[in-house]
N, C-alpha and C positions, 0 to 999 in steps of 0.2 A: 537400479534395475539392470540385471545382467543382459548380455547380448543373447544368451540362451532363452531367457524368459520373454524377451521382447520380440525376437525375430523368428522363432521356430514356426514351421509351416504346417500344422495339421489343419483340418478344415471342416466347415459346417454344412449342415442342412437342418432346416427345421422341417421335419417330415411328419405331417399328420395325415398325409394321403395314405391310401391302402397300399401296403408293401406286399410283394410276392415273397415266397420263401427264399432263403439264401440259395444261390446257385452253386453248382459244383465247380471245382477248380478247372475241370476240363471243358467247361462251357465256353463257347466263343466270346460271349459278353465278358466273362471273368477275365479271359486273356486280354481282351481289348482294354478293359479298365486298368489292368496291371501294366499294360504297355504304356498307357497314357501317364500312369503314376511314375513309371521309370523315366519317361521323357521329361516330365516336369521336375522330378527331384534329382535323379542320377545325372541327367545331362544339364538341366536348368539350374536348380537350386544348389547342388553340390559343387558346380563348377562356375557359378556366377554367370551363366549364359542367360542373360536377362531377356534377350530376344526370344529364346526358346520358351521361356516362361510366359511371356506376353502372348505368344501364339496360342497357348493353351488356356488362357483366361477368357472367360466370358466378358463382354463389355459391361455387364452389370454385376461383376464379381464382388462378393462381400467376404471379409475375413473377420472372424471372431476369435479372440485369444483371451484365455482366462487371466492373464497377467497384464497384457498390453492393450486390451480393449478392442474396439471396433475400427476397421479401416475399409474404405472403398478401394476400388481397383487402382485409381490414380495414386492415392497415398501409400498403398501397399507397395507399389513399384518404387516410388520415391524413397521410402524408408529402406527397402531392400538394397537399392543402389548405394545409399549413403550410410548404411549400417554394416551388414555382413559383408558386402562386396566393396567396401571402401578401400580396404588394403588386404586383398586375398593372399599376398605374399607374406604377410606377417600374422594374419589370423584367418582361420577357416572353420566353418561349422558344417559338418556333414550329417545328413539325415539318412538313417538306415531302417528299413522295415523289420519288425520282429517276425522271424520266420513263422509261418502258418497262422499269423494273427489276423490276416485280412479276410473280411467278409464282403460280399457284393450282393446287393438286392436290386432286381429290376423294378422299374415303375412304369405302369401302363396307363394309357388313355385310349378308350375305344379299341382295346385289344392290341395296341401298338406301343412298343417301347418308346418313351420320350425322355427318360432319365434313369440314372442308376445311383444308388447309395453305396458308398464304400466306407467301411470303418475298420479300425484296427489299432495297433500299437506301433510306436516307432521310437528309435533311440537316436541320440545326438552325440556326435564325437567332435571334440574341440582340438584344434591343432595350432600351436603357437610357433611361428617361425619354422626352424628345422627340428623342433621337438617331435617325438612320436605322438600320434593321435591318442586321445584319452576319452573314454566314455564319461560324459558329464551329466546326462539326464535322459529321461524318457517321458512320454506323454501319450495320451490317446487322441485319436482324430476321427472326424467324420467329414467325408467329402460328398458333395452333390454334383454329379456330372450330368450335363444336359446336352441334348442334341440340338445344335444350332446349324441349320442349313446342311444337315447330314454330317456334321463334324462334332466330335465330343469336346465339350468345353467345361472347365471347372467353374461352376456357378457360385457355390458357397463352400466355405471352409471353416470348420470349427476345431480349434486346438485347445485341449483342456487336460486337467490332471497332470500338469507339469511338476516334476520333482527330480531331485538329484539322483544319479545312479553311478555307482562305482564299479570298476572292473573286478573288485573282490566279490561281487555278487556272482556266485558260481552258476546259478541257474541262467542268468542273462549271458554270462560269459560263454557257456558251452552250448546254449541253444541258439546263438546268433553267430553267423559266420564272421561278420566284421569284428565282433568282440573277440572271437577266438583268434583271429589273425593278429589283432592288436596285442592280445595276451602272449601269443607266441613270439611276437617281435620284442616285447619287453623282456622275455626270457631268452632271447637270442637262439631260438629254435628255427633253423632255416626251413625245415620241412617236417610236417607231421602227417602220418597216415593213421586214420582212426576207423575201426570197425566196431559196431555196436550190435550185440546179440541179445535179442529179447524173444521170449516165448519159444525158445529153441530154434530160432531162425536168425540169420544175418539180416538185420533190418536196415542198417545204415552204413554206408561207406563214404568217407570223406578224406580228401587229401588237401592239406593247406601248404602253401609255399611253392617252391620251384624244383624242377629237375636239376637245374644248376642256376647260378645267379642270372637273373633276367629272363629265364624261361619257365613259365608257370607249369606246375605239375597237374596232370589229370588223375582221375580215380583209378586209372590203369597204370599208374607209375610203378616201376619195378624197384624193390628195395633189396639190399643184402641184409638178411635177418640173422646173421651170425649163428649163435647157438640155438635159435629156434629151428635149426636144421635137425637137432637131435630128436625131437618128438616125431618128426617124419620118418627118420630111420627106425625109431622104436616101433612105429606102426607097420613098417615093412616086415619087421621080424614077427610082430604079434599077428599080423595077417597070415603069415606062413605057418605059425604055430596053430592058428585057428583052422587052417586047411589041412593040418596033419602032416605038412611037409618039413617041419622044423620042430625041434624039441626045446622047451624052456630050460631044462636042467641037464641037457646032454653036454659033456665036456667038449670044448671047441677044438681041442688038439687033434680030433679026428680030421678036421678040415684045414686048420691053420696053426702054425707055431711060429711066433716071431723069432728070428735068429738071435736077437739080443737076450732073450730069456730062455732059449732052448736048453741051456744047462741047468736051469732052476726048476726042480720038480714041481714047484707050485703052479706051473703053467697048466698042469693037468686038472686043476681045480676050476679053471675059468669056465663060466657058463653064461648063457644069454641073460639069465635073471641077474647075475652079479653085475654084468655090464650095464643093463638098463636101469639098475638101481644104484649105480656108482659105488660098487663094493669090490672093485678089481684089485685095489692096492696100488694101482698105477698113479704116477703123477698126472697132472692135467695134460702136459705135453713133454715128450722126452727131451726136447731141446732146452727145457728148463733145468735139466741136470748138467752138471759140470762136464761130463763126458758125452753128452748129447744122445745117450743110449737109454732104451726102455729098461725099467727095472721094477721090482716089487718093493714098495715102501712099507708094506705090512701084508699079512696073510690074507688072501682073497676071502671074501665073505664074512670078515670079522668086524668091519666098520665102514662108515661112509667117507668117501673122498671123491670129489668131483673130478671126472677125467674124460677129456676128449679122446685120449689114446684108446680108452676102452671101446668107444664107438667105432673107431677106425679098425680095431682088432676084429670087431664083429663084422664090419664090412668085408674084410678080407676073407673071413670064414664063409660068409654068405656067397661071395663071388666064386670061391673055390667049389663050394657045394653045388651051386646051380649053373655055373658056367656063364653067368650073365653079370654085367656091371650093376652096381647099385642104382645107377640112373635108370637102367632098363627095368629092373625089378620094381622101382618106385613108380615108373610110368604105368606098368601093368597092374600093380596092386593098389596104388593110391591116386596118382594124378589123373589117369584116364577115368576110373570109376567116379571120382568126385568132380570131374570136368575142370581140373586145375590146369588149364591150358597155358598159363603164364608162369608156371613153377618149374624149376630145374635146379639140379645140383651143379650143372656145368654151364660154361659159356660156349654156346654152340652157334651154328650158322643162322639159326632162327632167332637168336637173342637180339632184341631191339635196343641198341645202345641209346637211341634217342629218347627212350622212356626210362632210362636207368638213373636213379637219384644219386647225385654226388654226395659223398660224406665229407664232413669237416671236423677240424679240431676246435677247441674252445676259442681260439684266436680267429676263426673264420678262414683258416687255410685248408684248401681242398686236399683230400687223399686221392691217390690213383685208384681206379676201379679194379677190383679183383676179377680176373678173367680166367678162372680155373677151367681146364679142359678135362680134369680128372675129378670125380666126385670125392668130397670129404664128408664122411658120415656125420661129423660133428659141427661143421662150420660152412659158411658161405653159400647157403641156399639163397637163390633169388626168387622172389614171389611178389604178388600184389596183396593189398589188404583184403580184397574180395576173395582171392584164392585161399589165403591163410584163415580168414574168418570162417569160410565154409568148411575148411579142414577141422577147425576147432569145434564147429557144430557137430561134425561127425564123431569127434572124440567124446563129447558129452553124451551122445546117444549110443556109444559103443557100436557104431555102424560097422558091419562086416566082421565083427568079432563074435566068437562064441561067448555065451554068458559067463562061463567059468574063466575064460581068458580076460574078459573085461574086468571081472572081480579081482583077478591077480594084478591087473594094471592099476586099479585104484587102491589096492591094498597098501597098508603102511609097511613097506618092505624094510626100511631102515630109518632111524630117527636122525634128523638134521639138527633140530633145536626144539624147544618147547612148542608143541602143537604144529610142528612142521616136519614132514617126512618126505622121503622119496618113494614113489611107487615104481612103475615100470615106464620110464621115459618122461614122467611128469612129477613135479612137486605136488604133494598132497597136504593141504591145509585143513586141520581139524577146527571147524568153526563152532563146535558145540551142538548139542541137541541132534546129533546124528547127521548134521550137515557138513559138507566139505567143498573145497575148491580144488581144481586142477590148474596148474600154472607152469610156465617156463619162461625164462628170460633169455635175452641175447645181448652180448656186448663185444664189440670189436672196434677197430679204428673207424670212426665216422658212422657208427651205428649203435643205437641203444633201443631195444625193443622188448616187449613183453606181451604175453597172451594169458588170459585168465578166463575160465569158465566155471559156472556154478550149475552142475547137472540137476540138482533138485529144483531150482527156480527157473532154469532155462535161460539164465542171463550170462553175459560174458562181454569181454572187451579185448580188442587187439590194438596195440599202440606201437607204431613204428616211428622212430626219429632218426635223423641223419647227422647227429653231432655227438661228440664224446660225452657231454654232460646232459644228454637228452633225458636221462632218468629223473631229472628234477621236476618234470611235469607229470610224472606218473601219479603221484599221490592225489592231486586235485581231480584228475580225470577218473581215477579209480573210485574215489569217494563220491563223485557226482553220479557216475553211471551205475555203480554197484551198491551204493547206499550203505546200509548197516553191515552187510557182508564185506564190503570193501574196507570199512573201518576196522573190522576184525582182522582182515588180512594184513593191513598196515600195522596194526597193533602187534601182531605176531612178528612181523619183520623188524620192528623197531625195538623189540625187547632185548 
């Protein structure tokens, strides 16, 4: 008989009395029962605080287990002390509620509550010595809580349907915060920011891990999202085009000519369309050339080559034309309308460093935080999961864009590989049957991130990580949250 099957703590009631309907999670009784559950398990059971557990048990407590049989209060406490809590430094078993599984039903007599039934599912994590916690099983439980002298006590506990559970079960892994944290730890991902879009709305925002070692991150954590900057810059230009203040195919030499290419007549061919679809002929960055100068590596508009330099070229043209910085243009056209209060190209006086996530290499060594005071149109945007998730929702809806401009944005401007193209500012995946996905990724020292939306289904995902190899968690997250569409995207990427 394993420690898991013998000592797990779900709980019984035999309830043939009349039950009221399940109460809402906002009801005071629900909150009270969940508080008692937390005191019993999170503080008592999970930390071997036996006195805490005893304080919450009724004097007539009874425990029923589908593997270990029946125990009264006295024997339950004795077995707990001599079993799970005999050597907590070498062996621990943690109980975690499955998110959203708990139901609470009040029980009345003469119109007055005298008891409550709680049922749900929970998971069990095993830890051996210094090894990482591992998910080992799950079970169902039913608790009968009763009022004794105006104090809630656990009267009966039924624990049943115990069976093994592994962290490879993606549904459990991603629907339970503890499982997610363990999975990230196993993959050496210090921090994960996750935004889930469903029905055309940002429905869920979660951040796991820490701002830096020893400091937990909140859902308002700030991330450097590297090349996820480019879609924001693209939207600045597209908004200006929609308002008639900028032209998609107007040569940019009217406003800006880079000195490095002023002698090359091909600079007269450069347009916003070519830049947003990565057809400029520029290298990614000029410093990658031996002479550190910008040059054309092929004729503009003839093929695809990813280039940050192109976006910087566009920035300088926009700033010359409008007499405003890119930061100012983005604030007016994107950040303020979408209420992206925590998003900026630059490190300014209002930037909250205490919320900024530190980036790491694969050895766990920290990188210094980039504190740019001048906007880069292609890199180093800092934002939150919530802000960027809402930005992606606006993208899938074509918000504040004229219909013809939106159609140009999602049009297959240039082929990247089979069933993958670049539109204007976004990668376009052809998923078949007329369906498509819009996506962009970001990669820099200490950051790997990606955002994907499916305009037809209203689904999407935003993934931020703070480590050089953070991309290794993309596949499972995309598969879980985007289903068959995610599978098609991954198939295209791995061809």
